[in-house]
KEZA-476628 format. One record per atom (N, C-alpha, C): residue number from 1; x negated, y negated, z; residue in one letter; atom name. Coordinates in Angstrom, 2 decimals, decimal comma. Each point is the difference from the previous one (the first is absolute). Layout:
BEGIN
R pos      px      py      pz code site
R NUM       X       Y       Z    A   CA
...
END
This chain:
BEGIN
R pos      px      py      pz code site
R   1   40,48   -9,77  139,68    M    N
R   1    0,65   -0,20    1,28    M   CA
R   1   -0,42   -1,37    0,55    M    C
R   2    0,95   -0,81    0,44    P    N
R   2   -0,35   -1,32    0,52    P   CA
R   2   -0,70    0,11    1,36    P    C
R   3   -0,81   -1,02    0,28    R    N
R   3   -0,71   -0,06    1,29    R   CA
R   3    1,02   -0,26    1,11    R    C
R   4   -0,23    0,59    1,18    P    N
R   4    0,89   -0,34    1,12    P   CA
R   4   -0,26   -1,43    0,45    P    C
R   5    1,02   -0,64    0,49    K    N
R   5   -0,16   -1,38    0,47    K   CA
R   5   -0,56   -0,03    1,42    K    C
R   6    0,35    0,99    0,79    T    N
R   6   -0,50    0,05    1,36    T   CA
R   6   -0,41    1,43    0,34    T    C
R   7   -0,89    0,09    0,94    L    N
R   7   -0,46    1,28    0,51    L   CA
R   7   -0,56   -0,29    1,39    L    C
R   8    0,41    0,75    1,01    P    N
R   8   -0,51   -0,29    1,35    P   CA
R   8   -1,53    0,14    0,06    P    C
R   9   -0,61   -0,81    0,86    D    N
R   9   -1,46    0,07    0,16    D   CA
R   9   -0,45    1,42    0,28    D    C
R  10    0,76    0,73    0,82    R    N
R  10   -0,37    1,38    0,34    R   CA
R  10   -0,22    0,83   -1,27    R    C
R  11    0,91   -0,12   -0,95    D    N
R  11   -0,12    0,77   -1,24    D   CA
R  11   -1,17   -0,48   -0,85    D    C
R  12   -0,21   -1,30   -0,03    V    N
R  12   -1,13   -0,55   -0,76    V   CA
R  12   -1,32    0,47    0,62    V    C
R  13   -0,07   -0,03    1,32    L    N
R  13   -1,24    0,41    0,67    L   CA
R  13   -0,23    1,50   -0,11    L    C
R  14    1,06    0,78   -0,05    E    N
R  14   -0,15    1,44   -0,26    E   CA
R  14   -0,61    0,23   -1,38    E    C
R  15    0,48   -0,75   -0,98    A    N
R  15   -0,57    0,11   -1,34    A   CA
R  15   -1,45   -0,43    0,00    A    C
R  16   -0,33   -1,04    0,76    A    N
R  16   -1,39   -0,46    0,09    A   CA
R  16   -0,88    1,07    0,63    A    C
R  17    0,50    0,66    1,04    L    N
R  17   -0,78    1,07    0,64    L   CA
R  17   -0,24    1,17   -0,95    L    C
R  18    0,99    0,32   -0,80    K    N
R  18   -0,19    1,09   -0,98    K   CA
R  18   -1,13   -0,36   -0,98    K    C
R  19   -0,03   -1,25   -0,41    I    N
R  19   -1,07   -0,44   -0,91    I   CA
R  19   -1,35    0,10    0,71    I    C
R  20   -0,07   -0,48    1,23    I    N
R  20   -1,25    0,03    0,75    I   CA
R  20   -0,47    1,43    0,21    I    C
R  21    0,91    0,88    0,38    H    N
R  21   -0,39    1,39    0,25    H   CA
R  21   -0,28    0,75   -1,29    H    C
R  22    0,57   -0,46   -1,09    G    N
R  22   -0,23    0,67   -1,28    G   CA
R  22   -1,29   -0,41   -0,69    G    C
R  23   -0,39   -1,25    0,17    G    N
R  23   -1,17   -0,48   -0,74    G   CA
R  23   -0,96   -0,85    0,81    G    C
R  24    0,22   -0,04    1,31    G    N
R  24   -0,86   -0,82    0,85    G   CA
R  24    0,52   -1,41    0,12    G    C
R  25   -0,50   -0,74    0,98    P    N
R  25    0,47   -1,37    0,24    P   CA
R  25   -0,14   -0,93   -1,19    P    C
R  26   -1,03    0,21   -0,81    E    N
R  26   -0,21   -0,90   -1,15    E   CA
R  26    1,04    0,21   -1,10    E    C
R  27    0,71    1,12    0,04    A    N
R  27    1,04    0,26   -1,00    A   CA
R  27    1,25   -0,84    0,24    A    C
R  28    0,14   -0,55    1,20    L    N
R  28    1,17   -0,81    0,31    L   CA
R  28   -0,18   -1,41   -0,55    L    C
R  29    0,78   -0,31   -0,98    T    N
R  29    0,05   -1,36   -0,57    T   CA
R  29    1,48   -0,38   -0,10    T    C
R  30    0,26   -1,27   -0,22    F    N
R  30    1,39   -0,40   -0,17    F   CA
R  30    0,59    0,67   -1,25    F    C
R  31   -0,81    0,17   -1,03    A    N
R  31    0,49    0,63   -1,23    A   CA
R  31    0,33    1,47    0,24    A    C
R  32   -0,90    0,73    0,70    S    N
R  32    0,27    1,43    0,25    S   CA
R  32    1,21    0,17    0,92    S    C
R  33    0,14   -0,88    0,97    L    N
R  33    1,15    0,09    0,90    L   CA
R  33    1,28   -0,38   -0,72    L    C
R  34   -0,05   -1,00   -0,87    A    N
R  34    1,18   -0,38   -0,78    A   CA
R  34    0,49    1,18   -0,83    A    C
R  35   -0,93    0,70   -0,61    K    N
R  35    0,35    1,17   -0,81    K   CA
R  35    0,60    1,10    0,88    K    C
R  36   -0,55    0,19    1,20    A    N
R  36    0,45    1,07    0,88    A   CA
R  36    1,36   -0,27    0,65    A    C
R  37    0,27   -1,27    0,34    C    N
R  37    1,23   -0,28    0,75    C   CA
R  37    1,08   -0,68   -0,84    C    C
R  38   -0,37   -0,51   -1,16    G    N
R  38    1,00   -0,61   -0,87    G   CA
R  38    0,22   -1,48    0,20    G    C
R  39   -0,61   -0,60    1,00    L    N
R  39    0,09   -1,45    0,17    L   CA
R  39   -1,06   -0,66   -0,87    L    C
R  40    0,20   -1,24   -0,33    S    N
R  40   -1,00   -0,69   -0,81    S   CA
R  40   -1,22   -0,33    0,85    S    C
R  41   -1,14   -0,11   -0,65    A    N
R  41   -1,23   -0,37    0,70    A   CA
R  41    0,16   -1,38    0,65    A    C
R  42    0,69   -0,91   -0,67    A    N
R  42    0,21   -1,34    0,56    A   CA
R  42    0,82    0,07    1,29    A    C
R  43    1,01    0,85    0,03    T    N
R  43    0,80    0,17    1,21    T   CA
R  43   -0,86    0,54    1,13    T    C
R  44   -0,87    0,94   -0,33    L    N
R  44   -0,88    0,59    1,02    L   CA
R  44   -1,00   -1,02    0,53    L    C
R  45   -0,51   -0,85   -0,89    V    N
R  45   -0,92   -1,05    0,44    V   CA
R  45    0,74   -0,96    0,94    V    C
R  46    1,23   -0,36   -0,35    Q    N
R  46    0,78   -0,88    0,88    Q   CA
R  46    0,22    0,66    1,36    Q    C
R  47    0,22    1,29    0,00    R    N
R  47    0,32    0,70    1,24    R   CA
R  47   -1,23    0,23    0,88    R    C
R  48   -1,14    0,32   -0,62    F    N
R  48   -1,17    0,41    0,78    F   CA
R  48   -1,18   -0,96   -0,08    F    C
R  49    0,00   -0,94   -0,92    G    N
R  49   -1,07   -1,00   -0,06    G   CA
R  49   -1,19    0,45   -0,82    G    C
R  50   -0,93    0,66    0,63    S    N
R  50   -1,23    0,41   -0,68    S   CA
R  50   -0,12    1,52   -0,01    S    C
R  51   -0,93    0,49   -0,81    K    N
R  51   -0,25    1,45   -0,04    K   CA
R  51   -0,44    0,51    1,37    K    C
R  52   -0,83   -0,78    0,69    E    N
R  52   -0,46    0,41    1,35    E   CA
R  52    1,18    0,05    0,98    E    C
R  53    0,89   -0,97   -0,09    D    N
R  53    1,18    0,01    0,87    D   CA
R  53    0,91    1,18   -0,31    D    C
R  54    0,14    0,32   -1,28    L    N
R  54    0,79    1,15   -0,41    L   CA
R  54   -0,61    1,29    0,56    L    C
R  55   -1,31    0,15   -0,17    K    N
R  55   -0,67    1,20    0,49    K   CA
R  55    0,14    0,12    1,51    K    C
R  56   -0,19   -1,12    0,70    R    N
R  56    0,15    0,02    1,46    R   CA
R  56    1,42    0,39    0,39    R    C
R  57    0,99   -0,57   -0,67    A    N
R  57    1,40    0,32    0,31    A   CA
R  57    0,27    1,49   -0,21    A    C
R  58   -0,54    0,56   -1,08    A    N
R  58    0,20    1,44   -0,26    A   CA
R  58   -0,67    0,83    1,08    A    C
R  59   -1,20   -0,37    0,40    L    N
R  59   -0,70    0,78    1,01    L   CA
R  59    0,60   -0,19    1,39    L    C
R  60    0,53   -1,18    0,28    L    N
R  60    0,73   -0,18    1,26    L   CA
R  60    1,27    0,86    0,01    L    C
R  61    0,63    0,11   -1,15    H    N
R  61    1,17    0,88   -0,13    H   CA
R  61   -0,41    1,45    0,28    H    C
R  62   -1,16    0,40   -0,49    A    N
R  62   -0,49    1,36    0,27    A   CA
R  62   -0,24    0,19    1,50    A    C
R  63   -0,56   -1,02    0,67    W    N
R  63   -0,18    0,08    1,45    W   CA
R  63    1,34    0,10    0,71    W    C
R  64    1,00   -0,74   -0,46    D    N
R  64    1,34    0,09    0,60    D   CA
R  64    0,52    1,44   -0,10    D    C
R  65   -0,18    0,61   -1,14    K    N
R  65    0,45    1,38   -0,18    K   CA
R  65   -0,75    0,95    0,92    K    C
R  66   -1,32   -0,19    0,12    L    N
R  66   -0,79    0,86    0,87    L   CA
R  66    0,39   -0,20    1,46    L    C
R  67    0,22   -1,24    0,39    D    N
R  67    0,47   -0,27    1,37    D   CA
R  67    1,32    0,71    0,27    D    C
R  68    0,91   -0,07   -0,95    G    N
R  68    1,30    0,65    0,16    G   CA
R  68   -0,12    1,51    0,11    G    C
R  69   -0,82    0,58   -0,84    E    N
R  69   -0,18    1,46    0,04    E   CA
R  69   -0,69    0,42    1,28    E    C
R  70   -0,97   -0,77    0,46    T    N
R  70   -0,68    0,30    1,26    T   CA
R  70    0,99   -0,05    1,16    T    C
R  71    0,82   -1,03    0,05    A    N
R  71    1,00   -0,13    1,06    A   CA
R  71    1,01    1,13   -0,06    A    C
R  72    0,44    0,35   -1,19    R    N
R  72    0,98    1,09   -0,15    R   CA
R  72   -0,57    1,31    0,53    R    C
R  73   -1,22    0,33   -0,41    L    N
R  73   -0,61    1,25    0,44    L   CA
R  73   -0,29   -0,02    1,50    L    C
R  74   -0,51   -1,13    0,50    A    N
R  74   -0,34   -0,08    1,42    A   CA
R  74    1,24    0,15    0,88    A    C
R  75    1,12   -0,46   -0,48    T    N
R  75    1,25    0,11    0,75    T   CA
R  75    0,59    1,41   -0,10    T    C
R  76   -0,11    0,62   -1,16    A    N
R  76    0,66    1,28   -0,25    A   CA
R  76   -0,74    1,20    0,55    A    C
R  77   -1,30   -0,11    0,15    L    N
R  77   -0,80    1,17    0,37    L   CA
R  77   -0,21    0,07    1,51    L    C
R  78   -0,22    1,21    0,52    P    N
R  78   -0,21    0,13    1,44    P   CA
R  78   -1,30   -0,68    0,44    P    C
R  79    0,00   -0,48    1,22    K    N
R  79   -1,18   -0,67    0,57    K   CA
R  79   -0,92    1,07    0,59    K    C
R  80   -0,59    0,78   -0,88    T    N
R  80   -0,91    1,08    0,35    T   CA
R  80   -1,18   -0,03   -0,97    T    C
R  81   -1,09    0,70    0,31    P    N
R  81   -1,09    0,07   -0,98    P   CA
R  81    0,48    0,55   -1,35    P    C
R  82    0,88    0,99    0,03    A    N
R  82    0,53    0,53   -1,27    A   CA
R  82    0,80   -1,07   -0,73    A    C
R  83    0,72   -0,85    0,73    G    N
R  83    0,72   -1,10   -0,61    G   CA
R  83   -0,94   -1,00   -0,63    G    C
R  84   -1,15   -0,24    0,65    A    N
R  84   -1,01   -0,91   -0,56    A   CA
R  84   -0,52    0,55   -1,33    A    C
R  85   -0,26    1,30   -0,04    V    N
R  85   -0,45    0,63   -1,25    V   CA
R  85    1,06   -0,17   -1,07    V    C
R  86    1,24    0,26    0,34    R    N
R  86    1,09   -0,11   -0,98    R   CA
R  86    0,16   -1,44   -0,49    R    C
R  87   -0,20   -0,98    0,89    L    N
R  87    0,09   -1,40   -0,41    L   CA
R  87   -1,04   -0,28   -1,09    L    C
R  88   -1,24    0,39    0,24    L    N
R  88   -1,06   -0,29   -0,97    L   CA
R  88    0,13    0,83   -1,27    L    C
R  89    0,46    1,23    0,13    V    N
R  89    0,26    0,80   -1,20    V   CA
R  89    1,12   -0,65   -0,81    V    C
R  90    1,02   -0,50    0,69    G    N
R  90    1,09   -0,69   -0,69    G   CA
R  90   -0,47   -1,24   -0,75    G    C
R  91   -0,91   -0,75    0,61    L    N
R  91   -0,55   -1,17   -0,68    L   CA
R  91   -0,90    0,40   -1,16    L    C
R  92   -0,59    1,17    0,07    S    N
R  92   -0,91    0,46   -1,07    S   CA
R  92    0,74    0,29   -1,29    S    C
R  93    1,29    0,30    0,09    G    N
R  93    0,79    0,27   -1,20    G   CA
R  93    0,08   -1,20   -0,92    G    C
R  94   -0,26   -1,19    0,52    N    N
R  94    0,03   -1,22   -0,82    N   CA
R  94   -1,16   -0,07   -0,98    N    C
R  95   -1,04    0,81    0,22    Y    N
R  95   -1,19   -0,10   -0,83    Y   CA
R  95    0,13    0,76   -1,31    Y    C
R  96    0,82    1,04   -0,06    G    N
R  96    0,16    0,75   -1,23    G   CA
R  96   -1,25    0,77   -0,36    G    C
R  97   -0,26    0,14   -1,29    G    N
R  97   -1,17    0,74   -0,47    G   CA
R  97   -1,26   -0,84    0,00    G    C
R  98   -1,07    0,58   -0,49    I    N
R  98   -1,30   -0,65    0,05    I   CA
R  98   -0,03   -1,29   -0,81    I    C
R  99    0,64   -0,03   -1,15    E    N
R  99   -0,02   -1,22   -0,81    E   CA
R  99    0,70   -1,15    0,73    E    C
R 100    1,14    0,30    0,61    A    N
R 100    0,72   -1,03    0,75    A   CA
R 100   -0,82   -0,44    1,22    A    C
R 101   -0,68    0,95    0,65    Y    N
R 101   -0,83   -0,35    1,15    Y   CA
R 101   -1,15   -0,90   -0,43    Y    C
R 102   -0,64    0,35   -1,11    A    N
R 102   -1,12   -0,80   -0,50    A   CA
R 102    0,45   -1,42   -0,34    A    C
R 103    1,16   -0,13   -0,64    E    N
R 103    0,52   -1,33   -0,30    E   CA
R 103    0,33   -0,75    1,30    E    C
R 104    0,46    0,75    1,00    G    N
R 104    0,30   -0,61    1,29    G   CA
R 104   -1,22   -0,62    0,65    G    C
R 105   -1,17    0,57   -0,26    L    N
R 105   -1,23   -0,57    0,54    L   CA
R 105   -0,29   -1,37   -0,61    L    C
R 106    0,38   -0,20   -1,26    L    N
R 106   -0,13   -1,33   -0,61    L   CA
R 106    0,93   -1,00    0,67    L    C
R 107    1,17    0,48    0,39    V    N
R 107    0,94   -0,87    0,71    V   CA
R 107   -0,56   -0,34    1,38    V    C
R 108   -0,60    0,98    0,66    L    N
R 108   -0,61   -0,25    1,30    L   CA
R 108   -1,08   -1,08   -0,10    L    C
R 109   -0,74    0,02   -1,08    R    N
R 109   -1,02   -1,04   -0,22    R   CA
R 109    0,64   -1,39    0,03    R    C
R 110    1,17   -0,12   -0,63    E    N
R 110    0,70   -1,28    0,00    E   CA
R 110    0,44   -0,38    1,41    E    C
R 111    0,47    0,99    0,77    D    N
R 111    0,42   -0,26    1,37    D   CA
R 111   -1,17   -0,49    0,84    D    C
R 112   -1,18    0,55   -0,23    L    N
R 112   -1,17   -0,39    0,78    L   CA
R 112   -0,53   -1,37   -0,40    L    C
R 113    0,21   -0,41   -1,22    R    N
R 113   -0,48   -1,30   -0,49    R   CA
R 113    0,85   -1,17    0,46    R    C
R 114    1,27    0,23    0,22    D    N
R 114    0,95   -1,07    0,28    D   CA
R 114    0,26   -0,04    1,51    D    C
R 115   -0,27   -1,14    0,65    P    N
R 115    0,17   -0,06    1,46    P   CA
R 115    1,44    0,25    0,46    P    C
R 116    0,98   -0,40   -0,78    V    N
R 116    1,40    0,23    0,37    V   CA
R 116    0,30    1,50   -0,03    V    C
R 117   -0,45    0,66   -1,06    L    N
R 117    0,23    1,45   -0,12    L   CA
R 117   -0,83    0,76    1,03    L    C
R 118   -1,20   -0,47    0,26    R    N
R 118   -0,85    0,63    1,02    R   CA
R 118    0,68   -0,08    1,37    R    C
R 119    0,63   -1,12    0,28    A    N
R 119    0,73   -0,15    1,27    A   CA
R 119    1,17    0,98    0,08    A    C
R 120    0,67    0,23   -1,12    R    N
R 120    1,09    1,00    0,00    R   CA
R 120   -0,56    1,38    0,30    R    C
R 121   -1,16    0,31   -0,56    G    N
R 121   -0,64    1,28    0,29    G   CA
R 121   -0,34    0,14    1,48    G    C
R 122   -0,51   -1,07    0,59    A    N
R 122   -0,34    0,03    1,42    A   CA
R 122    1,26    0,17    0,85    A    C
R 123    1,07   -0,65   -0,37    A    N
R 123    1,26    0,14    0,74    A   CA
R 123    0,54    1,42   -0,12    A    C
R 124   -0,10    0,59   -1,20    W    N
R 124    0,46    1,38   -0,19    W   CA
R 124   -0,84    0,96    0,82    W    C
R 125   -1,31   -0,25    0,04    K    N
R 125   -0,89    0,84    0,82    K   CA
R 125    0,48    0,01    1,44    K    C
R 126    0,33   -1,16    0,54    A    N
R 126    0,46   -0,07    1,39    A   CA
R 126    1,29    0,79    0,21    A    C
R 127    0,93   -0,11   -0,93    V    N
R 127    1,28    0,72    0,11    V   CA
R 127   -0,24    1,50   -0,14    V    C
R 128   -0,76    0,39   -1,01    L    N
R 128   -0,24    1,42   -0,23    L   CA
R 128   -0,75    0,63    1,16    L    C
R 129   -1,08   -0,62    0,44    T    N
R 129   -0,77    0,60    1,08    T   CA
R 129    0,80    0,01    1,30    T    C
R 130    0,85   -1,00    0,20    G    N
R 130    0,89    0,01    1,17    G   CA
R 130    0,98    1,16   -0,05    G    C
R 131    0,56    0,25   -1,18    A    N
R 131    0,93    1,13   -0,16    A   CA
R 131   -0,72    1,32    0,25    A    C
R 132   -1,22    0,10   -0,48    L    N
R 132   -0,78    1,23    0,22    L   CA
R 132   -0,36    0,14    1,48    L    C
R 133   -0,40   -1,10    0,63    D    N
R 133   -0,28    0,04    1,45    D   CA
R 133    1,21    0,51    0,77    D    C
R 134    1,19   -0,46   -0,40    D    N
R 134    1,23    0,43    0,68    D   CA
R 134    0,18    1,51   -0,07    D    C
R 135   -0,49    0,62   -1,06    C    N
R 135    0,13    1,45   -0,17    C   CA
R 135   -0,91    0,78    0,96    C    C
R 136   -0,96   -0,68    0,59    F    N
R 136   -0,92    0,64    0,94    F   CA
R 136    0,19   -0,52    1,43    F    C
R 137    1,04   -0,80    0,22    A    N
R 137    0,19   -0,67    1,29    A   CA
R 137    0,16    0,98    1,16    A    C
R 138    0,56    1,17   -0,25    D    N
R 138    0,23    0,99    1,06    D   CA
R 138   -1,18    0,94    0,20    D    C
R 139   -1,10   -0,27   -0,68    I    N
R 139   -1,18    0,86    0,11    I   CA
R 139   -1,08   -0,79    0,75    I    C
R 140   -0,19    0,28    1,28    P    N
R 140   -0,93   -0,80    0,80    P   CA
R 140   -1,43    0,01   -0,52    P    C
R 141   -0,42    1,07   -0,66    S    N
R 141   -1,38    0,08   -0,46    S   CA
R 141   -0,24   -0,70   -1,34    S    C
R 142    1,07   -0,55   -0,61    A    N
R 142   -0,15   -0,65   -1,30    A   CA
R 142   -0,82   -1,29    0,17    A    C
R 143   -0,96   -0,23   -0,89    P    N
R 143   -0,77   -1,25    0,06    P   CA
R 143    0,92   -1,21   -0,15    P    C
R 144   -0,41   -1,11    0,58    S    N
R 144    0,86   -1,20   -0,04    S   CA
R 144    0,19   -0,52   -1,42    S    C
R 145   -0,92    0,27   -0,89    D    N
R 145    0,12   -0,47   -1,38    D   CA
R 145    0,26    1,15   -0,98    D    C
R 146    0,73    1,00    0,45    V    N
R 146    0,25    1,19   -0,83    V   CA
R 146    0,72   -0,37   -1,30    V    C
R 147    0,88   -0,99    0,04    G    N
R 147    0,71   -0,39   -1,22    G   CA
R 147   -0,94   -0,51   -1,08    G    C
R 148   -0,95   -0,85    0,39    L    N
R 148   -0,99   -0,50   -0,96    L   CA
R 148   -0,88    1,14   -0,48    L    C
R 149   -0,40    0,88    0,91    M    N
R 149   -0,82    1,14   -0,40    M   CA
R 149    0,73    0,87   -1,02    M    C
R 150    1,27    0,28    0,27    M    N
R 150    0,78    0,86   -0,89    M   CA
R 150    0,23   -0,68   -1,36    M    C
R 151    0,30   -1,29    0,02    A    N
R 151    0,19   -0,73   -1,26    A   CA
R 151   -1,29    0,00   -0,82    A    C
R 152   -1,13   -0,08    0,68    S    N
R 152   -1,30    0,04   -0,68    S   CA
R 152   -0,25    1,36   -0,63    S    C
R 153    0,33    1,06    0,73    V    N
R 153   -0,13    1,36   -0,56    V   CA
R 153    0,92    0,13   -1,21    V    C
R 154    1,21   -0,53    0,10    W    N
R 154    0,95    0,06   -1,12    W   CA
R 154   -0,57   -0,68   -1,23    W    C
R 155   -0,51   -1,23    0,16    Q    N
R 155   -0,54   -0,71   -1,15    Q   CA
R 155   -1,23    0,72   -0,56    Q    C
R 156   -0,82    0,55    0,87    G    N
R 156   -1,14    0,79   -0,46    G   CA
R 156    0,44    1,23   -0,76    G    C
R 157    1,03    0,67    0,49    A    N
R 157    0,52    1,19   -0,68    A   CA
R 157    0,50   -0,36   -1,40    A    C
R 158    0,68   -1,13   -0,12    L    N
R 158    0,46   -0,43   -1,33    L   CA
R 158   -1,18   -0,23   -0,94    L    C
R 159   -1,04   -0,63    0,51    L    N
R 159   -1,17   -0,26   -0,83    L   CA
R 159   -0,68    1,29   -0,42    L    C
R 160   -0,21    0,92    0,94    W    N
R 160   -0,66    1,26   -0,35    W   CA
R 160    0,86    0,82   -0,95    W    C
R 161    1,32   -0,03    0,20    W    N
R 161    0,89    0,68   -0,95    W   CA
R 161   -0,19   -0,58   -1,39    W    C
R 162   -0,16   -1,32   -0,10    G    N
R 162   -0,14   -0,66   -1,29    G   CA
R 162   -1,19    0,48   -0,80    G    C
R 163   -1,06    0,41    0,68    F    N
R 163   -1,17    0,50   -0,72    F   CA
R 163    0,19    1,43   -0,51    F    C
R 164    0,91    0,73    0,61    D    N
R 164    0,20    1,40   -0,37    D   CA
R 164    1,48    0,37    0,16    D    C
R 165    0,86   -0,57   -0,86    P    N
R 165    1,45    0,14    0,19    P   CA
R 165    0,57    1,32   -0,53    P    C
R 166   -0,53    1,09    0,50    K    N
R 166    0,45    1,31   -0,48    K   CA
R 166    1,29    0,45    0,65    K    C
R 167    0,32   -0,54    1,17    V    N
R 167    1,24    0,37    0,68    V   CA
R 167    0,88   -1,25    0,10    V    C
R 168    1,24    0,22    0,36    D    N
R 168    0,94   -1,10    0,20    D   CA
R 168   -0,52   -0,92    1,10    D    C
R 169    0,11   -1,31   -0,21    V    N
R 169   -0,52   -0,96    0,96    V   CA
R 169    0,63    0,18    1,38    V    C
R 170    1,31    0,24    0,05    A    N
R 170    0,66    0,16    1,30    A   CA
R 170   -0,54    1,23    0,74    A    C
R 171   -0,23    1,09   -0,72    A    N
R 171   -0,54    1,21    0,64    A   CA
R 171   -1,41   -0,25    0,53    A    C
R 172   -0,82   -0,71   -0,78    F    N
R 172   -1,37   -0,30    0,43    F   CA
R 172    0,01   -0,89    1,23    F    C
R 173    0,84   -1,02   -0,01    V    N
R 173    0,09   -0,92    1,12    V   CA
R 173    0,49    0,74    1,25    V    C
R 174    1,03    0,79   -0,16    E    N
R 174    0,55    0,73    1,15    E   CA
R 174   -1,04    0,91    0,62    E    C
R 175   -0,72    0,74   -0,82    E    N
R 175   -1,04    0,89    0,53    E   CA
R 175   -1,09   -0,80    0,72    E    C
R 176   -0,41   -1,11   -0,57    S    N
R 176   -1,04   -0,84    0,62    S   CA
R 176    0,47   -0,55    1,35    S    C
R 177    1,24   -0,47    0,06    L    N
R 177    0,51   -0,58    1,24    L   CA
R 177    0,27    1,07    1,05    L    C
R 178    0,44    1,17   -0,43    D    N
R 178    0,17    1,10    0,95    D   CA
R 178   -1,33    0,37    0,64    D    C
R 179   -1,06    0,00   -0,79    R    N
R 179   -1,34    0,28    0,56    R   CA
R 179   -0,42   -1,10    0,96    R    C
R 180    0,33   -1,24   -0,31    F    N
R 180   -0,32   -1,11    0,89    F   CA
R 180    0,71    0,17    1,35    F    C
R 181    1,30    0,30   -0,04    V    N
R 181    0,76    0,17    1,23    V   CA
R 181   -0,55    1,18    0,80    V    C
R 182   -0,35    1,09   -0,68    A    N
R 182   -0,58    1,16    0,69    A   CA
R 182   -1,34   -0,36    0,63    A    C
R 183   -0,80   -0,81   -0,68    A    N
R 183   -1,31   -0,40    0,53    A   CA
R 183    0,16   -0,84    1,25    A    C
R 184    1,05   -0,80    0,08    L    N
R 184    0,24   -0,78    1,21    L   CA
R 184    0,17    0,89    1,22    L    C
R 185    0,70    1,11   -0,18    A    N
R 185    0,21    0,94    1,11    A   CA
R 185   -1,31    0,65    0,41    A    C
R 186   -0,91    0,22   -0,95    L    N
R 186   -1,28    0,65    0,30    L   CA
R 186   -0,96   -0,94    0,69    L    C
R 187    0,23   -1,30   -0,12    S    N
R 187   -0,98   -0,94    0,51    S   CA
R 187    0,28   -0,42    1,45    S    C
R 188    0,95    0,65    0,65    E    N
R 188    0,28   -0,36    1,39    E   CA
R 188   -1,19    0,32    0,88    E    C
R 189   -0,32   -0,88    0,95    P    N
R 189   -1,13    0,28    0,87    P   CA
R 189    0,26    1,20    0,89    P    C
R 190   -1,04    0,78    0,23    A    N
R 190    0,11    1,17    0,87    A   CA
R 190    0,11   -0,47    1,44    A    C
R 191    0,80    0,67    0,78    T    N
R 191    0,13   -0,34    1,42    T   CA
R 191   -1,11    0,67    0,78    T    C
R 192   -0,46   -0,66    1,02    A    N
R 192   -1,10    0,55    0,82    A   CA
R 192    0,53    1,16    0,82    A    C
R 193   -0,79    1,04    0,10    A    N
R 193    0,41    1,18    0,75    A   CA
R 193   -0,34   -0,11    1,46    A    C
END
């Protein structure tokens, strides 16, 4: 089968992400991507420059997808604590099984090393925690930083699930976040008699 002459960047970057998630960031080379997408390695070098630029472009594409999914869920779900739980459970579906989650941690390492990718993570944190805060806006007793607290519980739940992945990740996350929301109600200060 002849090589395609053109392929949109989106499709090339999707192929690059599959390589990264399948074998870690070091598995992404121009040769491996050429084999996966059908373009020549020379064409890919012309398009992306260096291996580091290619990796960054693929990971920025992943951030674009996460931003889109976060916005979609934040818009579609009710602005309630239950909606906040559903938003984070919905985002948890992106992690898949334990092997995919473990490979995702290697990708996170790349995000933390690169200042451009780190900035995307910080921007996503602001959007996500703002969306979560909105879900508690009608609850006067909610802490002012409830969105950050809930996102932190979510990330912790994912990590603890990773050590003992006996149940579905979404079920584990949902149970953990439901307990967090219930604990918020228990922590209200007692009124003086």
